[in-house]
ZAFIVO-303128 format. One record per residue (C-alpha): residue number from 1; x, y, z. Coordinates in Angstrom, 1 decimal. Last residue first. Layout:
// ZAFIVO-303128
rec kedren = NUM, px = X, py = Y, pz = Z
...
This chain:
// ZAFIVO-303128
rec kedren = 221, px = -4.7, py = 31.5, pz = -42.2
rec kedren = 220, px = -1.3, py = 33.1, pz = -42.2
rec kedren = 219, px = 0.7, py = 33.6, pz = -38.8
rec kedren = 218, px = 1.3, py = 37.2, pz = -37.3
rec kedren = 217, px = 5.2, py = 37.5, pz = -36.7
rec kedren = 216, px = 5.7, py = 39.7, pz = -39.9
rec kedren = 215, px = 3.1, py = 42.3, pz = -38.7
rec kedren = 214, px = 4.5, py = 42.3, pz = -35.2
rec kedren = 213, px = 8.0, py = 42.9, pz = -36.6
rec kedren = 212, px = 6.9, py = 45.9, pz = -38.7
rec kedren = 211, px = 5.1, py = 47.5, pz = -35.8
rec kedren = 210, px = 7.7, py = 47.1, pz = -33.7
rec kedren = 209, px = 10.2, py = 48.6, pz = -36.1
rec kedren = 208, px = 8.1, py = 52.0, pz = -36.8
rec kedren = 207, px = 9.6, py = 53.5, pz = -33.6
rec kedren = 206, px = 12.9, py = 52.2, pz = -33.8
rec kedren = 205, px = 13.2, py = 53.5, pz = -37.5
rec kedren = 204, px = 12.2, py = 56.9, pz = -36.6
rec kedren = 203, px = 14.6, py = 57.3, pz = -33.9
rec kedren = 202, px = 17.2, py = 55.5, pz = -35.8
rec kedren = 201, px = 17.8, py = 58.7, pz = -37.9
rec kedren = 200, px = 16.6, py = 58.9, pz = -41.6
rec kedren = 199, px = 13.1, py = 59.8, pz = -41.0
rec kedren = 198, px = 14.4, py = 62.5, pz = -39.0
rec kedren = 197, px = 15.9, py = 64.1, pz = -41.8
rec kedren = 196, px = 12.7, py = 64.5, pz = -43.7
rec kedren = 195, px = 10.9, py = 65.9, pz = -40.4
rec kedren = 194, px = 13.6, py = 68.5, pz = -39.8
rec kedren = 193, px = 13.5, py = 69.6, pz = -43.5
rec kedren = 192, px = 10.0, py = 71.1, pz = -42.4
rec kedren = 191, px = 11.6, py = 73.3, pz = -39.7
rec kedren = 190, px = 14.3, py = 74.3, pz = -42.3
rec kedren = 189, px = 11.8, py = 75.4, pz = -45.0
rec kedren = 188, px = 9.2, py = 76.9, pz = -42.4
rec kedren = 187, px = 12.1, py = 79.2, pz = -40.7
rec kedren = 186, px = 13.6, py = 80.0, pz = -44.4
rec kedren = 185, px = 10.1, py = 81.2, pz = -45.1
rec kedren = 184, px = 10.5, py = 83.5, pz = -41.9
rec kedren = 183, px = 13.6, py = 84.9, pz = -42.9
rec kedren = 182, px = 12.4, py = 85.6, pz = -46.6
rec kedren = 181, px = 9.4, py = 87.8, pz = -45.3
rec kedren = 180, px = 11.7, py = 89.6, pz = -43.3
rec kedren = 179, px = 14.1, py = 90.2, pz = -46.4
rec kedren = 178, px = 11.1, py = 91.0, pz = -48.4
rec kedren = 177, px = 10.2, py = 94.0, pz = -46.1
rec kedren = 176, px = 13.7, py = 95.3, pz = -46.6
rec kedren = 175, px = 13.8, py = 95.0, pz = -50.0
rec kedren = 174, px = 10.6, py = 97.1, pz = -50.2
rec kedren = 173, px = 11.7, py = 100.0, pz = -48.1
rec kedren = 172, px = 11.5, py = 102.8, pz = -50.4
rec kedren = 171, px = 12.5, py = 105.9, pz = -48.7
rec kedren = 170, px = 9.7, py = 108.4, pz = -48.4
rec kedren = 169, px = 9.8, py = 111.5, pz = -50.3
rec kedren = 168, px = 9.8, py = 115.0, pz = -48.7
rec kedren = 167, px = 8.4, py = 116.1, pz = -45.2
rec kedren = 166, px = 8.2, py = 119.6, pz = -44.3
rec kedren = 165, px = 11.0, py = 122.1, pz = -42.8
rec kedren = 164, px = 10.6, py = 125.6, pz = -41.7
rec kedren = 163, px = 12.4, py = 125.0, pz = -38.5
rec kedren = 162, px = 14.0, py = 121.5, pz = -38.1
rec kedren = 161, px = 13.1, py = 118.5, pz = -35.7
rec kedren = 160, px = 9.5, py = 117.9, pz = -37.0
rec kedren = 159, px = 10.7, py = 117.5, pz = -40.4
rec kedren = 158, px = 12.7, py = 114.4, pz = -39.3
rec kedren = 157, px = 9.3, py = 112.8, pz = -37.7
rec kedren = 156, px = 7.6, py = 113.3, pz = -40.9
rec kedren = 155, px = 10.3, py = 112.3, pz = -43.3
rec kedren = 154, px = 10.5, py = 108.8, pz = -41.8
rec kedren = 153, px = 14.2, py = 107.6, pz = -41.2
rec kedren = 152, px = 14.1, py = 106.7, pz = -37.6
rec kedren = 151, px = 10.6, py = 105.2, pz = -37.6
rec kedren = 150, px = 11.5, py = 102.8, pz = -40.5
rec kedren = 149, px = 14.5, py = 101.7, pz = -38.9
rec kedren = 148, px = 12.8, py = 100.9, pz = -35.6
rec kedren = 147, px = 10.5, py = 98.9, pz = -37.6
rec kedren = 146, px = 13.3, py = 97.0, pz = -39.4
rec kedren = 145, px = 15.0, py = 96.3, pz = -36.0
rec kedren = 144, px = 11.6, py = 94.8, pz = -34.9
rec kedren = 143, px = 11.2, py = 92.7, pz = -37.9
rec kedren = 142, px = 15.0, py = 92.0, pz = -37.7
rec kedren = 141, px = 14.6, py = 90.5, pz = -34.2
rec kedren = 140, px = 11.7, py = 88.2, pz = -35.4
rec kedren = 139, px = 13.7, py = 87.0, pz = -38.3
rec kedren = 138, px = 16.7, py = 86.4, pz = -36.1
rec kedren = 137, px = 14.8, py = 84.7, pz = -33.4
rec kedren = 136, px = 13.1, py = 82.3, pz = -35.8
rec kedren = 135, px = 15.9, py = 81.8, pz = -38.2
rec kedren = 134, px = 18.0, py = 80.8, pz = -35.2
rec kedren = 133, px = 15.6, py = 78.2, pz = -34.3
rec kedren = 132, px = 15.4, py = 76.8, pz = -37.7
rec kedren = 131, px = 19.1, py = 76.7, pz = -37.7
rec kedren = 130, px = 19.3, py = 74.9, pz = -34.6
rec kedren = 129, px = 16.6, py = 72.1, pz = -35.8
rec kedren = 128, px = 19.1, py = 71.7, pz = -39.0
rec kedren = 127, px = 21.8, py = 71.4, pz = -36.9
rec kedren = 126, px = 20.3, py = 68.8, pz = -34.9
rec kedren = 125, px = 18.9, py = 66.7, pz = -37.8
rec kedren = 124, px = 22.3, py = 66.9, pz = -39.7
rec kedren = 123, px = 24.1, py = 65.7, pz = -36.5
rec kedren = 122, px = 21.5, py = 63.0, pz = -36.3
rec kedren = 121, px = 21.7, py = 62.1, pz = -40.3
rec kedren = 120, px = 25.2, py = 61.6, pz = -40.1
rec kedren = 119, px = 25.8, py = 59.4, pz = -36.9
rec kedren = 118, px = 23.4, py = 56.8, pz = -37.8
rec kedren = 117, px = 26.2, py = 55.1, pz = -39.9
rec kedren = 116, px = 26.3, py = 54.4, pz = -43.6
rec kedren = 115, px = 23.7, py = 56.9, pz = -44.9
rec kedren = 114, px = 26.0, py = 59.7, pz = -45.1
rec kedren = 113, px = 28.9, py = 57.3, pz = -46.5
rec kedren = 112, px = 26.3, py = 56.1, pz = -49.2
rec kedren = 111, px = 24.9, py = 59.7, pz = -50.1
rec kedren = 110, px = 28.3, py = 61.1, pz = -50.6
rec kedren = 109, px = 28.3, py = 63.0, pz = -53.7
rec kedren = 108, px = 24.7, py = 64.4, pz = -54.2
rec kedren = 107, px = 23.5, py = 64.4, pz = -50.6
rec kedren = 106, px = 27.1, py = 65.2, pz = -49.2
rec kedren = 105, px = 27.6, py = 68.2, pz = -51.7
rec kedren = 104, px = 24.3, py = 69.5, pz = -51.0
rec kedren = 103, px = 24.9, py = 69.4, pz = -47.4
rec kedren = 102, px = 28.0, py = 71.5, pz = -47.6
rec kedren = 101, px = 26.3, py = 74.1, pz = -49.9
rec kedren = 100, px = 23.1, py = 74.1, pz = -47.4
rec kedren = 99, px = 25.9, py = 74.7, pz = -44.5
rec kedren = 98, px = 27.3, py = 77.8, pz = -46.2
rec kedren = 97, px = 23.9, py = 79.1, pz = -47.1
rec kedren = 96, px = 22.9, py = 78.9, pz = -43.5
rec kedren = 95, px = 26.1, py = 80.4, pz = -42.4
rec kedren = 94, px = 25.3, py = 83.3, pz = -44.4
rec kedren = 93, px = 21.6, py = 83.9, pz = -43.5
rec kedren = 92, px = 22.5, py = 83.5, pz = -39.8
rec kedren = 91, px = 25.1, py = 86.3, pz = -40.1
rec kedren = 90, px = 22.8, py = 88.6, pz = -42.2
rec kedren = 89, px = 20.1, py = 88.3, pz = -39.1
rec kedren = 88, px = 22.5, py = 88.8, pz = -36.4
rec kedren = 87, px = 24.0, py = 91.8, pz = -38.5
rec kedren = 86, px = 20.4, py = 93.4, pz = -38.8
rec kedren = 85, px = 19.4, py = 92.6, pz = -35.2
rec kedren = 84, px = 22.7, py = 94.3, pz = -33.9
rec kedren = 83, px = 23.2, py = 97.1, pz = -36.4
rec kedren = 82, px = 20.1, py = 98.8, pz = -35.4
rec kedren = 81, px = 22.0, py = 102.0, pz = -34.1
rec kedren = 80, px = 19.8, py = 105.1, pz = -33.9
rec kedren = 79, px = 19.6, py = 109.0, pz = -34.8
rec kedren = 78, px = 20.2, py = 110.2, pz = -38.1
rec kedren = 77, px = 23.0, py = 112.8, pz = -38.1
rec kedren = 76, px = 23.5, py = 116.4, pz = -38.1
rec kedren = 75, px = 25.6, py = 119.3, pz = -39.9
rec kedren = 74, px = 23.9, py = 122.6, pz = -39.7
rec kedren = 73, px = 24.3, py = 124.9, pz = -42.8
rec kedren = 72, px = 26.7, py = 128.0, pz = -42.4
rec kedren = 71, px = 25.1, py = 131.2, pz = -43.7
rec kedren = 70, px = 22.5, py = 131.4, pz = -40.8
rec kedren = 69, px = 19.1, py = 132.9, pz = -40.7
rec kedren = 68, px = 17.3, py = 130.2, pz = -43.0
rec kedren = 67, px = 19.1, py = 127.3, pz = -41.6
rec kedren = 66, px = 20.3, py = 124.7, pz = -44.1
rec kedren = 65, px = 20.4, py = 121.2, pz = -43.2
rec kedren = 64, px = 23.8, py = 119.3, pz = -43.9
rec kedren = 63, px = 23.9, py = 115.3, pz = -43.8
rec kedren = 62, px = 26.3, py = 113.1, pz = -41.9
rec kedren = 61, px = 26.6, py = 109.4, pz = -42.7
rec kedren = 60, px = 27.2, py = 107.7, pz = -39.2
rec kedren = 59, px = 23.8, py = 105.7, pz = -38.8
rec kedren = 58, px = 24.4, py = 102.3, pz = -37.9
rec kedren = 57, px = 21.9, py = 100.8, pz = -40.1
rec kedren = 56, px = 24.3, py = 97.7, pz = -41.2
rec kedren = 55, px = 23.3, py = 98.3, pz = -43.8
rec kedren = 54, px = 21.9, py = 101.5, pz = -45.3
rec kedren = 53, px = 21.2, py = 105.2, pz = -44.6
rec kedren = 52, px = 21.7, py = 108.7, pz = -46.9
rec kedren = 51, px = 19.9, py = 111.6, pz = -45.8
rec kedren = 50, px = 18.7, py = 113.8, pz = -48.5
rec kedren = 49, px = 18.0, py = 117.6, pz = -48.1
rec kedren = 48, px = 15.8, py = 119.4, pz = -50.7
rec kedren = 47, px = 16.1, py = 123.0, pz = -50.6
rec kedren = 46, px = 12.8, py = 125.3, pz = -51.3
rec kedren = 45, px = 13.7, py = 128.9, pz = -51.9
rec kedren = 44, px = 17.1, py = 130.2, pz = -50.9
rec kedren = 43, px = 16.2, py = 133.7, pz = -49.1
rec kedren = 42, px = 12.6, py = 132.9, pz = -48.3
rec kedren = 41, px = 13.8, py = 129.6, pz = -46.7
rec kedren = 40, px = 11.5, py = 126.2, pz = -47.1
rec kedren = 39, px = 13.6, py = 123.2, pz = -46.2
rec kedren = 38, px = 12.4, py = 120.1, pz = -47.6
rec kedren = 37, px = 12.9, py = 116.5, pz = -46.1
rec kedren = 36, px = 14.3, py = 113.3, pz = -47.6
rec kedren = 35, px = 15.1, py = 109.7, pz = -46.9
rec kedren = 34, px = 17.9, py = 107.9, pz = -48.7
rec kedren = 33, px = 18.5, py = 104.3, pz = -49.2
rec kedren = 32, px = 21.1, py = 101.4, pz = -49.2
rec kedren = 31, px = 20.5, py = 97.6, pz = -49.0
rec kedren = 30, px = 23.2, py = 95.4, pz = -49.9
rec kedren = 29, px = 23.2, py = 93.1, pz = -46.7
rec kedren = 28, px = 19.4, py = 93.3, pz = -46.3
rec kedren = 27, px = 18.1, py = 92.0, pz = -49.5
rec kedren = 26, px = 21.3, py = 89.7, pz = -49.8
rec kedren = 25, px = 21.0, py = 88.0, pz = -46.5
rec kedren = 24, px = 17.6, py = 86.7, pz = -47.1
rec kedren = 23, px = 17.6, py = 86.1, pz = -50.9
rec kedren = 22, px = 20.7, py = 84.1, pz = -50.2
rec kedren = 21, px = 18.9, py = 82.0, pz = -47.3
rec kedren = 20, px = 15.9, py = 81.7, pz = -49.8
rec kedren = 19, px = 18.0, py = 80.0, pz = -52.7
rec kedren = 18, px = 19.9, py = 77.6, pz = -50.3
rec kedren = 17, px = 16.9, py = 76.6, pz = -48.3
rec kedren = 16, px = 15.1, py = 75.8, pz = -51.7
rec kedren = 15, px = 18.0, py = 73.6, pz = -52.9
rec kedren = 14, px = 18.3, py = 72.0, pz = -49.6
rec kedren = 13, px = 14.4, py = 71.2, pz = -49.9
rec kedren = 12, px = 15.0, py = 69.6, pz = -53.4
rec kedren = 11, px = 17.8, py = 67.7, pz = -52.4
rec kedren = 10, px = 16.4, py = 66.2, pz = -49.1
rec kedren = 9, px = 12.8, py = 65.4, pz = -51.0
rec kedren = 8, px = 15.1, py = 63.7, pz = -53.9
rec kedren = 7, px = 16.9, py = 61.7, pz = -51.3
rec kedren = 6, px = 13.7, py = 60.8, pz = -49.6
rec kedren = 5, px = 12.3, py = 59.6, pz = -52.7
rec kedren = 4, px = 15.2, py = 57.4, pz = -53.7
rec kedren = 3, px = 15.0, py = 55.8, pz = -50.3
rec kedren = 2, px = 11.3, py = 54.9, pz = -50.5
rec kedren = 1, px = 12.1, py = 53.6, pz = -54.4
């Protein structure tokens, strides 16, 4: 019964890890948004200017800002390169998803081989603990990177850079906020999964073995 309960717990946690890993890298890697400013010129009236940005948040998409006294618009770019933290976060998510897929196959089809020696659970424990640490680092880095992205795409900031400009519609950041939340949820899941894997290793069995032997050695009344 204890073995079946442990297997069921491992399978359920692996499924949750797989789903949350997909949500984490999908909400970041597939993101695209726009920020707006409005240029007010007496000759042409109000002109809505859109600046497109998206993953990996290395701003190379030009956008044109009309100048009231000049016929040719000014071609400019959003400032900043926040690709390192975003790509690191997505990379951890993708590799975490691949590892979860492998462990699900092992848990479902090769459980006897997995439990036959202590090497399998020990390797699983080390890799899971490593991924828990990577989720902590990547989620923290991407959280800071997202703050910088919001600052660089803030219409209030962009409107201050151009004459006769006013801030327009703010970009929707709901998906990116969710990606950070999913990152820290993955941290909790992977760290919690370490305990269930630890119970399958000889480290846990060795600590519980003396108590079991002592109970068996106590003579009856």
